[in-house]
LUMMARFI-493488 format. One record per atom (N, C-alpha, C, O): atom name; chain; x, y, z; residue number from 1. Coordinates in Angstrom, 2 decimals. Each point is the difference from the previous one (the first is absolute). Layout:
(r "CA","A",(X,Y,Z),NUM),
...
// end
This chain:
(r "N","A",(2.09,26.82,14.58),1),
(r "CA","A",(-0.30,-1.23,-0.06),1),
(r "C","A",(0.74,0.24,-2.27),1),
(r "O","A",(-0.01,1.02,-0.69),1),
(r "N","A",(0.59,-2.81,0.25),2),
(r "CA","A",(0.93,-0.35,-0.97),2),
(r "C","A",(-0.33,0.12,-1.12),2),
(r "O","A",(-1.21,-0.22,0.08),2),
(r "N","A",(1.33,0.33,-0.64),3),
(r "CA","A",(-0.47,1.03,-1.89),3),
(r "C","A",(-0.17,-1.66,-0.46),3),
(r "O","A",(0.86,-0.86,0.17),3),
(r "N","A",(-2.09,0.71,-0.73),4),
(r "CA","A",(-0.27,-1.50,-0.04),4),
(r "C","A",(0.43,-1.09,-1.15),4),
(r "O","A",(-0.09,-1.21,-0.17),4),
(r "N","A",(0.77,2.71,-0.72),5),
(r "CA","A",(0.65,-0.48,-1.52),5),
(r "C","A",(1.67,-0.71,1.04),5),
(r "O","A",(0.56,-1.09,-0.03),5),
(r "N","A",(-0.37,1.95,0.55),6),
(r "CA","A",(1.69,0.11,0.73),6),
(r "C","A",(-0.65,-1.45,0.59),6),
(r "O","A",(0.16,-1.12,-0.47),6),
(r "N","A",(-0.71,1.39,1.29),7),
(r "CA","A",(-0.55,-2.21,0.61),7),
(r "C","A",(0.11,-1.09,-1.09),7),
(r "O","A",(-0.36,-1.14,0.32),7),
(r "N","A",(0.67,1.28,-1.17),8),
(r "CA","A",(-1.20,-1.21,-0.98),8),
(r "C","A",(1.82,0.09,-0.58),8),
(r "O","A",(0.69,-0.97,-0.32),8),
(r "N","A",(-0.42,1.91,0.33),9),
(r "CA","A",(1.65,0.13,-1.15),9),
(r "C","A",(1.08,-1.18,1.39),9),
(r "O","A",(0.86,-0.87,-0.14),9),
(r "N","A",(-1.55,1.53,1.38),10),
(r "CA","A",(1.04,-0.84,1.06),10),
(r "C","A",(-0.20,-1.58,0.26),10),
(r "O","A",(0.66,-0.79,0.67),10),
(r "N","A",(-1.88,0.63,-1.48),11),
(r "CA","A",(-1.02,-1.66,0.18),11),
(r "C","A",(1.07,-1.04,-1.61),11),
(r "O","A",(0.57,-1.08,-0.15),11),
(r "N","A",(-0.89,2.36,-0.71),12),
(r "CA","A",(0.72,-1.13,-1.28),12),
(r "C","A",(1.53,-0.23,0.89),12),
(r "O","A",(0.21,-1.18,0.29),12),
(r "N","A",(0.63,1.95,0.05),13),
(r "CA","A",(0.84,0.78,-0.46),13),
(r "C","A",(1.62,-2.01,1.39),13),
(r "O","A",(1.07,-0.58,-0.16),13),
(r "N","A",(-2.52,0.67,1.39),14),
(r "CA","A",(0.15,-0.77,1.50),14),
(r "C","A",(-0.44,-1.19,-0.58),14),
(r "O","A",(0.32,-1.00,0.64),14),
(r "N","A",(-1.07,0.77,-1.84),15),
(r "CA","A",(-0.27,-1.41,0.07),15),
(r "C","A",(0.77,-0.44,-2.12),15),
(r "O","A",(-0.27,-0.92,-0.76),15),
(r "N","A",(0.63,1.38,0.71),16),
(r "CA","A",(0.98,-0.29,-1.25),16),
(r "C","A",(1.37,0.55,-0.29),16),
(r "O","A",(0.51,0.84,-0.74),16),
(r "N","A",(-0.04,-1.91,1.89),17),
(r "CA","A",(1.87,0.55,0.22),17),
(r "C","A",(0.60,-1.00,-0.61),17),
(r "O","A",(1.23,0.07,-0.10),17),
(r "N","A",(-1.72,-0.90,-0.29),18),
(r "CA","A",(1.14,-0.72,-0.70),18),
(r "C","A",(0.56,-1.65,0.34),18),
(r "O","A",(0.65,-0.64,-0.83),18),
(r "N","A",(-1.13,0.00,2.52),19),
(r "CA","A",(-0.14,-1.03,0.13),19),
(r "C","A",(-1.88,0.45,0.57),19),
(r "O","A",(-0.78,0.94,-0.12),19),
(r "N","A",(0.84,-2.75,0.95),20),
(r "CA","A",(-1.11,-0.43,-0.11),20),
(r "C","A",(0.03,0.85,1.94),20),
(r "O","A",(-0.75,0.58,0.78),20),
(r "N","A",(2.29,-1.13,-0.93),21),
(r "CA","A",(0.02,0.14,1.96),21),
(r "C","A",(0.01,1.38,0.36),21),
(r "O","A",(-0.06,0.21,1.21),21),
(r "N","A",(0.11,0.76,-1.94),22),
(r "CA","A",(0.61,1.13,0.53),22),
(r "C","A",(-1.52,0.46,0.08),22),
(r "O","A",(-0.62,0.46,0.96),22),
(r "N","A",(0.03,-0.81,-2.87),23),
(r "CA","A",(-1.58,0.45,0.25),23),
(r "C","A",(-1.26,0.19,1.31),23),
(r "O","A",(-0.76,0.80,0.55),23),
(r "N","A",(1.47,-3.03,-0.62),24),
(r "CA","A",(-0.99,-0.02,2.09),24),
(r "C","A",(1.04,1.94,1.20),24),
(r "O","A",(-0.55,0.70,0.85),24),
(r "N","A",(1.80,-0.60,-1.32),25),
(r "CA","A",(-0.04,0.59,1.34),25),
(r "C","A",(-0.12,1.38,-0.35),25),
(r "O","A",(-0.31,0.67,0.99),25),
(r "N","A",(0.43,-0.07,-1.92),26),
(r "CA","A",(-0.35,0.98,-0.22),26),
(r "C","A",(-1.75,0.14,-0.06),26),
(r "O","A",(-0.77,0.52,0.80),26),
(r "N","A",(0.51,-1.22,-2.08),27),
(r "CA","A",(-1.35,-0.21,-0.32),27),
(r "C","A",(-1.41,0.71,1.45),27),
(r "O","A",(-0.86,0.81,0.34),27),
(r "N","A",(1.50,-1.75,-0.12),28),
(r "CA","A",(-0.47,-0.73,1.66),28),
(r "C","A",(0.09,0.97,0.60),28),
(r "O","A",(-0.97,0.09,0.75),28),
(r "N","A",(1.58,0.69,-0.66),29),
(r "CA","A",(-0.06,1.08,1.22),29),
(r "C","A",(-0.17,0.84,-0.22),29),
(r "O","A",(0.04,0.77,0.97),29),
(r "N","A",(-0.36,-0.12,-2.35),30),
(r "CA","A",(-0.76,0.82,-0.27),30),
(r "C","A",(-1.55,0.49,-0.19),30),
(r "O","A",(-0.65,1.05,0.07),30),
(r "N","A",(0.32,-3.23,-0.53),31),
(r "CA","A",(-1.05,0.35,0.13),31),
(r "C","A",(-0.61,-0.20,1.76),31),
(r "O","A",(-1.14,0.40,0.22),31),
(r "N","A",(1.83,-0.94,0.80),32),
(r "CA","A",(-0.48,0.01,1.19),32),
(r "C","A",(0.37,1.68,0.49),32),
(r "O","A",(-0.75,0.90,0.38),32),
(r "N","A",(1.73,-0.94,-0.50),33),
(r "CA","A",(-0.20,2.48,0.96),33),
(r "C","A",(-0.38,0.86,-0.84),33),
(r "O","A",(-0.60,0.97,0.47),33),
(r "N","A",(0.73,-0.99,-1.45),34),
(r "CA","A",(-0.13,0.81,-1.08),34),
(r "C","A",(-1.62,1.22,0.44),34),
(r "O","A",(0.03,1.10,0.56),34),
(r "N","A",(-0.73,-1.52,-0.87),35),
(r "CA","A",(-0.95,0.17,0.86),35),
(r "C","A",(-0.27,1.75,0.97),35),
(r "O","A",(-0.61,1.06,-0.13),35),
(r "N","A",(1.29,-1.57,0.83),36),
(r "CA","A",(0.31,0.78,1.21),36),
(r "C","A",(0.91,0.53,0.06),36),
(r "O","A",(0.48,0.05,1.14),36),
(r "N","A",(0.44,0.76,-2.47),37),
(r "CA","A",(1.14,0.30,0.39),37),
(r "C","A",(0.18,1.78,-0.38),37),
(r "O","A",(-0.59,0.78,-0.74),37),
(r "N","A",(1.26,-0.73,1.31),38),
(r "CA","A",(0.08,1.76,-0.68),38),
(r "C","A",(0.44,0.52,-0.01),38),
(r "O","A",(0.52,0.38,1.05),38),
(r "N","A",(-0.30,0.09,-2.00),39),
(r "CA","A",(1.10,0.72,-1.71),39),
(r "C","A",(1.20,-0.31,0.64),39),
(r "O","A",(0.57,-0.71,-0.84),39),
(r "N","A",(0.70,0.87,2.52),40),
(r "CA","A",(1.24,-0.02,-0.49),40),
(r "C","A",(-0.21,-1.39,0.63),40),
(r "O","A",(1.00,-0.18,0.69),40),
(r "N","A",(-1.84,-0.95,-0.59),41),
(r "CA","A",(0.35,-0.73,-0.25),41),
(r "C","A",(-0.29,-1.21,-0.84),41),
(r "O","A",(0.10,-1.22,0.14),41),
(r "N","A",(-0.62,2.28,-1.34),42),
(r "CA","A",(-0.23,-0.55,-1.34),42),
(r "C","A",(1.45,0.46,-0.65),42),
(r "O","A",(0.81,-0.65,-0.66),42),
(r "N","A",(-0.78,2.02,1.09),43),
(r "CA","A",(1.86,-0.25,-0.59),43),
(r "C","A",(0.46,-0.28,0.21),43),
(r "O","A",(0.87,-0.27,-0.84),43),
(r "N","A",(-0.60,-0.26,2.57),44),
(r "CA","A",(0.60,-1.72,-0.05),44),
(r "C","A",(0.34,-0.75,-0.66),44),
(r "O","A",(1.02,-0.52,-0.44),44),
(r "N","A",(-2.52,0.49,0.37),45),
(r "CA","A",(0.34,-1.64,-1.29),45),
(r "C","A",(0.24,0.15,-1.60),45),
(r "O","A",(0.59,-0.86,-0.65),45),
(r "N","A",(-1.07,2.00,0.13),46),
(r "CA","A",(0.47,0.56,-1.00),46),
(r "C","A",(1.72,-0.03,-0.30),46),
(r "O","A",(0.57,-0.53,-0.96),46),
(r "N","A",(-0.11,1.07,1.80),47),
(r "CA","A",(1.56,-0.13,0.30),47),
(r "C","A",(0.93,-0.75,0.29),47),
(r "O","A",(1.20,0.02,-0.26),47),
(r "N","A",(-2.15,-1.00,1.08),48),
(r "CA","A",(0.52,-2.14,0.18),48),
(r "C","A",(-0.39,-0.85,-1.46),48),
(r "O","A",(0.59,-1.05,-0.24),48),
(r "N","A",(-1.60,1.58,-0.69),49),
(r "CA","A",(-0.11,-0.36,-1.22),49),
(r "C","A",(1.29,-0.22,-0.71),49),
(r "O","A",(0.34,-0.96,-0.69),49),
(r "N","A",(0.18,1.81,0.94),50),
(r "CA","A",(1.48,0.49,-1.16),50),
(r "C","A",(0.89,-0.53,0.09),50),
(r "O","A",(0.97,0.21,-0.72),50),
(r "N","A",(-1.02,-1.30,1.89),51),
(r "CA","A",(0.58,-0.81,0.58),51),
(r "C","A",(0.60,-1.29,-0.23),51),
(r "O","A",(-0.78,-0.91,0.29),51),
(r "N","A",(2.32,0.38,-0.87),52),
(r "CA","A",(-0.22,-1.48,-0.03),52),
(r "C","A",(-1.01,-0.93,0.16),52),
(r "O","A",(0.01,0.18,1.22),52),
(r "N","A",(-0.52,-0.68,-1.31),53),
(r "CA","A",(-1.57,-1.44,0.47),53),
(r "C","A",(1.37,-0.53,1.72),53),
(r "O","A",(-0.03,0.25,1.20),53),
(r "N","A",(1.29,-1.26,-2.38),54),
(r "CA","A",(0.65,-1.15,1.15),54),
(r "C","A",(0.47,1.65,1.34),54),
(r "O","A",(-0.12,-0.35,1.18),54),
(r "N","A",(0.38,1.28,-1.30),55),
(r "CA","A",(0.15,1.33,0.83),55),
(r "C","A",(-0.96,0.13,1.01),55),
(r "O","A",(0.35,-0.07,1.18),55),
(r "N","A",(-1.49,0.26,-1.48),56),
(r "CA","A",(-1.94,-0.39,0.63),56),
(r "C","A",(0.09,-0.49,0.43),56),
(r "O","A",(-0.15,0.11,1.22),56),
(r "N","A",(0.79,-2.06,-2.35),57),
(r "CA","A",(-0.72,-1.11,0.94),57),
(r "C","A",(1.42,-0.56,1.48),57),
(r "O","A",(-0.10,-1.04,0.66),57),
(r "N","A",(0.96,1.85,-0.55),58),
(r "CA","A",(1.38,0.14,0.29),58),
(r "C","A",(-0.74,0.39,1.69),58),
(r "O","A",(-0.18,-0.57,1.07),58),
(r "N","A",(-0.13,2.27,-1.88),59),
(r "CA","A",(-0.35,0.67,2.03),59),
(r "C","A",(-1.36,-0.89,0.42),59),
(r "O","A",(-0.19,-0.52,1.10),59),
(r "N","A",(-0.41,0.49,-1.89),60),
(r "CA","A",(-0.70,-0.35,1.26),60),
(r "C","A",(-0.22,-1.20,-0.40),60),
(r "O","A",(-0.91,-0.01,-0.83),60),
(r "N","A",(1.54,-1.53,1.17),61),
(r "CA","A",(0.56,-0.80,-0.01),61),
(r "C","A",(0.99,0.04,1.69),61),
(r "O","A",(0.26,-0.86,0.85),61),
(r "N","A",(-0.08,1.77,-0.94),62),
(r "CA","A",(1.57,0.52,0.81),62),
(r "C","A",(1.00,-1.04,-0.54),62),
(r "O","A",(0.62,-0.66,0.84),62),
(r "N","A",(-0.39,0.45,-2.13),63),
(r "CA","A",(1.28,-0.63,-0.39),63),
(r "C","A",(1.77,1.34,-0.29),63),
(r "O","A",(1.22,-0.10,0.07),63),
(r "N","A",(-2.56,1.49,-0.49),64),
(r "CA","A",(1.02,1.08,-0.16),64),
(r "C","A",(-0.92,0.66,0.89),64),
(r "O","A",(-1.23,-0.01,0.13),64),
(r "N","A",(2.98,1.04,0.88),65),
(r "CA","A",(-0.24,1.02,0.17),65),
(r "C","A",(-1.28,1.46,-0.86),65),
(r "O","A",(0.01,0.23,-1.21),65),
(r "N","A",(-0.77,0.39,2.05),66),
(r "CA","A",(-0.62,1.12,-1.26),66),
(r "C","A",(0.12,1.16,0.48),66),
(r "O","A",(-0.08,0.08,1.23),66),
(r "N","A",(0.33,1.35,-2.12),67),
(r "CA","A",(0.16,0.00,-0.32),67),
(r "C","A",(-0.60,1.30,0.86),67),
(r "O","A",(-1.22,-0.11,0.06),67),
(r "N","A",(1.58,1.01,0.46),68),
(r "CA","A",(-0.89,0.96,1.33),68),
(r "C","A",(-1.39,0.96,-0.53),68),
(r "O","A",(-0.98,0.43,0.60),68),
(r "N","A",(1.42,-0.35,-1.91),69),
(r "CA","A",(-0.92,0.74,-0.74),69),
(r "C","A",(-1.57,-0.83,0.38),69),
(r "O","A",(-1.09,0.43,0.40),69),
(r "N","A",(1.76,-2.21,-0.83),70),
(r "CA","A",(-1.28,-0.78,0.33),70),
(r "C","A",(-0.43,-0.41,1.30),70),
(r "O","A",(-1.00,-0.70,0.13),70),
(r "N","A",(1.65,1.07,0.79),71),
(r "CA","A",(-0.22,-0.69,1.05),71),
(r "C","A",(-1.26,0.68,0.05),71),
(r "O","A",(-0.46,0.69,-0.91),71),
(r "N","A",(-0.09,-0.93,2.04),72),
(r "CA","A",(-1.21,0.35,1.00),72),
(r "C","A",(-1.36,-1.10,-0.02),72),
(r "O","A",(0.00,-1.20,-0.25),72),
(r "N","A",(-1.20,2.16,0.62),73),
(r "CA","A",(-1.50,-0.87,-0.22),73),
(r "C","A",(-0.10,-0.81,-1.11),73),
(r "O","A",(-0.12,-1.22,0.09),73),
(r "N","A",(0.18,2.03,-1.51),74),
(r "CA","A",(-0.02,-0.56,-0.89),74),
(r "C","A",(1.17,-2.17,-0.42),74),
(r "O","A",(-0.09,-1.08,-0.57),74),
(r "N","A",(0.73,1.72,1.22),75),
(r "CA","A",(0.71,-0.93,-0.17),75),
(r "C","A",(0.16,-1.29,1.27),75),
(r "O","A",(0.30,-1.17,-0.18),75),
(r "N","A",(-0.56,1.71,1.20),76),
(r "CA","A",(-0.48,-1.31,1.04),76),
(r "C","A",(-1.02,-0.08,-0.57),76),
(r "O","A",(0.20,-0.99,-0.70),76),
(r "N","A",(-1.41,1.41,0.42),77),
(r "CA","A",(-1.41,-1.03,-0.81),77),
(r "C","A",(0.02,-0.87,-1.41),77),
(r "O","A",(-0.90,-0.70,-0.46),77),
(r "N","A",(2.54,1.03,-0.20),78),
(r "CA","A",(0.12,-0.90,-1.26),78),
(r "C","A",(0.48,-0.73,0.97),78),
(r "O","A",(-0.93,-0.73,0.36),78),
(r "N","A",(2.10,0.47,0.40),79),
(r "CA","A",(0.87,-1.56,1.38),79),
(r "C","A",(-1.20,-0.59,0.16),79),
(r "O","A",(0.03,-1.22,0.14),79),
(r "N","A",(-1.56,2.02,-0.13),80),
(r "CA","A",(-0.88,-1.30,0.92),80),
(r "C","A",(0.10,-1.55,-1.81),80),
(r "O","A",(0.03,-1.24,-0.01),80),
(r "N","A",(-0.01,1.91,-0.70),81),
(r "CA","A",(0.03,-1.08,-0.82),81),
(r "C","A",(-1.07,-0.44,0.13),81),
(r "O","A",(-0.06,-1.06,-0.62),81),
(r "N","A",(-1.98,1.56,1.70),82),
(r "CA","A",(-0.91,-0.41,0.18),82),
(r "C","A",(-0.74,0.02,-1.42),82),
(r "O","A",(-0.91,-0.77,-0.31),82),
(r "N","A",(1.28,1.42,-0.22),83),
(r "CA","A",(-1.57,0.61,-1.65),83),
(r "C","A",(1.04,-1.08,-1.20),83),
(r "O","A",(1.05,0.64,-0.06),83),
(r "N","A",(-0.92,-1.53,-0.58),84),
(r "CA","A",(0.67,-1.15,-0.51),84),
(r "C","A",(-0.31,-0.91,0.01),84),
(r "O","A",(0.39,-0.66,0.96),84),
(r "N","A",(-0.98,0.20,-1.63),85),
(r "CA","A",(-1.11,-0.99,0.07),85),
(r "C","A",(-0.21,-1.20,-0.07),85),
(r "O","A",(-1.01,-0.06,-0.71),85),
(r "N","A",(1.47,-1.57,1.16),86),
(r "CA","A",(0.65,-0.89,-0.31),86),
(r "C","A",(-0.67,-0.97,0.62),86),
(r "O","A",(-0.44,-0.10,1.15),86),
(r "N","A",(0.40,-0.93,-2.52),87),
(r "CA","A",(-1.27,-0.64,-0.48),87),
(r "C","A",(0.93,-1.05,0.75),87),
(r "O","A",(1.20,-0.19,0.18),87),
(r "N","A",(-3.03,-0.73,0.35),88),
(r "CA","A",(0.38,-0.85,0.64),88),
(r "C","A",(-0.53,-1.26,-0.75),88),
(r "O","A",(0.24,-1.12,0.44),88),
// end
């Protein structure tokens, strides 16, 4: 189980990226998936948070190639974008 303090810190960092778009993408991803993460998945996300928002968003929407270290199950889930709320 992931330490609660670590999860709170990750959530804060996920939702305070600098732009609304990045907040919705990265924060929404955290809110949707973090409850089921293993330590390894939390490590992946924590490393991803060190990257620039424009890079993360480009990898997720497919406008830039994703580095090998971030490819896999977690990036595939991020690419679905079904966790981003859309106002109607």
